[in-house]
C-alpha positions, 0 to 999 in steps of 0.5 A, spaced: 483 321 641 480 316 646 475 317 651 478 316 658 471 314 661 470 309 655 470 302 660 468 306 666 461 305 668 457 310 671 457 310 678 451 306 680 450 310 687 449 316 683 443 313 679 440 310 685 440 317 689 438 321 683 432 316 682 430 317 690 430 324 690 426 324 684 421 319 687 421 324 693 419 330 690 414 327 686 411 324 692 411 330 696 408 334 691 402 329 691 402 329 698 401 337 698 396 336 692 392 331 696 392 333 703 393 341 702 398 340 708 404 345 706 401 348 700 399 356 700 394 359 697 393 367 696 386 369 698 382 373 693 381 381 695 374 383 696 369 384 691 368 392 689 363 391 683 361 384 680 356 382 674 353 376 672 354 376 664 350 371 659 354 371 652 348 369 647 350 368 639 346 373 635 348 371 628 354 368 625 359 373 627 356 377 633 355 375 640 350 379 644 352 380 652 346 380 657 346 381 664 343 375 668 336 377 670 335 383 666 332 385 659 336 387 653 343 387 651 349 391 654 354 389 648 354 386 641 361 383 640 363 382 633 368 377 631 373 382 627 373 387 633 372 383 639 377 377 638 380 377 645 373 377 649 370 372 644 377 368 644 376 367 652 369 365 651 371 360 646 376 357 651 370 357 657 365 354 653 370 348 651 371 347 658 364 347 660 363 342 654 368 338 657 365 338 664 358 337 661 356 344 665 350 348 662 352 352 656 347 358 658 349 359 665 352 366 667 359 368 668 362 372 673 366 378 671 368 382 678 373 388 680 376 386 686 380 391 691 387 393 688 385 393 681 384 385 680 379 384 674 377 377 674 373 373 669 370 366 673 366 360 671 362 358 677 360 352 673 367 349 672 371 353 677 375 356 672 378 363 674 382 368 669 386 374 672 385 378 666 391 383 668 395 378 665 393 379 658 395 387 658 391 393 659 388 393 652 385 386 653 383 388 660 379 394 658 375 390 653 372 386 659 372 392 664 367 396 659 362 390 660 362 391 667 359 398 667 356 398 660 349 400 660 343 397 656 343 398 649 337 401 645 335 395 640 
């Protein structure tokens, strides 16, 4: 069985058209990124509650959580039990190292109107909407928002 297109080259006009289309899309995306014209950004809902938190390694498998500017700790996170929170923190610390940002600066945990729970790093500008990880993981951060100081 022979190939009916064996001696027929691919139409050159189609290749040129495809290349021009791809080039236009890349150029248009770059223009939106650089100038902001044509882009849309959804504003964040207003803050209902927020807390600045410090995460301090307290041993080989324990991390203490402290409210910035206050004495004492509000939680102790253990690597076997609080894996989600510690995993998010590892990612944030890695990003701070990449930006050469201070590792001991506080993070911001905020509850916003509509139930939006955000974890933010003011040093790098990174913002994580914790609802994307499901209710169980969101609750592991939400408890830090209202936690009382532990008696050490």
